[in-house]
Steps between C-alpha positions, in 0.01 A plus 500: 500500500199270489706225665545724806132585498411130492736434791300742715161380371585137584563599863131590536373137533743458791301770687208257522707246694553530873846562648655617173595845635875438523508299177353791302730735690809300398384462140447875467856565614614238250310682221664828605844343459411334168374834369810676634728263306348621173656839569629682196594859423351580162296812461264340247204274576581140573331168587207603281198270490159569351441823692763500773863608495748679723770758463720566798274768648219249533739212580618674819144574611376145429789362702406742782138372482614137527726583793251712696215251449722218630592710803131583559436133573796490742373812680140377530581190702247604767219442246626143452546432873152626586351317194328822398394396146866442414423316174289786370772744607764315295259497205468880526878544507543279192220682319664832579836370377342389171342844452829679573698264278259558211487878543879540505549272200205616284592617153163658434374814673151358538610175667730706724200712600284193570759331722594832660139540614437137591796500742272716719255216563732259689649798689153612606414146615827481698412826679136407562564137593812517713517867606492608864251778583136541388612811304653267240173516306538875459868455407407244233238731350754786495746276318249388237342839435819704479655256255191425291381860465845608386555216256162469327579803280819316400284221356322752275840636395613149405193451281577831333863399442384173345262694279786714367791252477313166474734338751579518870822297472772685697786492244274623217363805682642837400490856630166666423642852509248755625209261443292640781569614850241294692651188347829586671336588834292180519798289400723639775237546772406131517857406581568792732210400726645150517849633587349691701577866441437761771133627494373159383685301765240468776403143414851368566549570875143382565551176309838437667379555854204264457672235287652183644879469474475320165277776358742771615797315354348455157355854497830665586719246324336459161160665447641855526752405231221431249449875472866572430520215251188628321641854471828357365307306234263773382754785508606410144145569376462835676856633490407799280244631750728377779768745389247780549313400816716260701638789706162515676506136617867522586465809719178369659666164570813646659322769704238241603778269617628781717156560656455126560838494678357755744189282544737213592630695801164506670402134458462292813407178319804304377324364191364841411847653523650238268206544257551877480874451450410282197313795351803724554727249324258450213490877445868482403418218257229719342756782468751269332249350255361839401843630398488231226879455497703183538625575852141563611352182354772266621531678837126461551533126429776452757317711760176306437675166555694633801195659657293185436739291708572762767142613563375142507767415759401795719136388491615155612684657794196702606289184476745301717455760776123509441475122547677529837333813640174527313570866426679696230505827692845655538403609850468138612775362278786712635806343663481181297879459517453378859260225400620396156866603474572270205202643308649845552778415255242433228320823582829680454595323176163555330464856632842591363399354162177701516696824530717391202818440694769297322520217405126476423338497157300808607824698489561406134141598418501829686837610361388439143166673564691799642701499178195484276299772678803729524580454130138586417499816713768619738229651723392146586778490758287708741239225526753219486702639793189495718380161376833331576544674833147436625508133397797461736319699772175302510685168472724593793191616690334162440812303594599697810144532632421131460834363628609744772332675789288375790300191424130471574452362851223264388752299303688284744639217292573435138606215278788554265434451130439157349742357246230546235491874569878545480499299179223720361686822585827365362332419168381861479830656596745273315383561139452869581868539588652244264331632186699820544809302388319450172385864482622521143224252407243775556687734262572265210 
């Protein structure tokens, strides 16, 4: 594991050189492939170094981090072309990748917490440094305060755990039984805000709308998954209280997802719509994780990976239109099929994946999450019917409104996409639909 960490760390000196943008870009893709070749299917921890190791839950998410961070550099070409502090930007991306790599492969709860929190700093700097509107300052403060306020109690809980067990090493932790209730609440709340669950979700649409394309990609692609990964890891410690109280989070998550689906219908900002749809998808992941059964845990992993690729691709599409028109409003962006017919295909492919149409990985995830929630309580089908139906409705609304209809008369000419953009979209869509052939990998 340390060898991979050193590979990323040794890219940092290259940031100081001029004109090394594409070199770092190519090397990051190379690292993704090298890491991918170490694929294995054991359920125990593997590649263990001093305090890092992966099992296949974290392996999939680390690979997703590598992939999305490489694609972030492809998507942010405008920063390079306008020489807008491009070296510092690459440094931020690498720093973020190191933080994500360390948090997903940490074997100690405390080091996981430290890296989990420190991944906020590069994200905040991406939003503040390369965001669009002046409101990005407010969005950054929202992001920091929501996450910090929710997760500081978790730090106290970790100290308490260490006091009782004398270790924070994942494999040595055991179920504390009915140790105390607040312990359970603090443990879960920190990760639910990161997911984000309905009622504590307001920071996410704000951060997405103000973030540059790279910030949106990493937020939707990987940072939301930290919450799900954290819940998966700590569920073994709190499973006794989880048996008693998880119904609350599960019902709040699923009903919240339904409410958020309604909020999606009335969005006029493309980015905002995609951000709210992320919350609706993550609510299913919360439901699956809280059932604490095998279908739920593995289904949440496949939905997290699928959603990471799909949502990131949709943000890229909205950014491609934004770069041409200077607006993300659906009112101005209608009738795009007239101006960018070839881009319409990618809108269709990624929108269909977003509504979990076959053959996308989202379908594998959603089917297994349906299984897990239904096996936990057959009344769950009421919420799940609406969640699945509305996800198709707001995705169709987004696709049909942006591609069809009368186009805005102020737009008179348009360039088709660049090769770089088609390449970027292909690299989102291809793994999303090819991984489904290896769906059994997620249910080893």
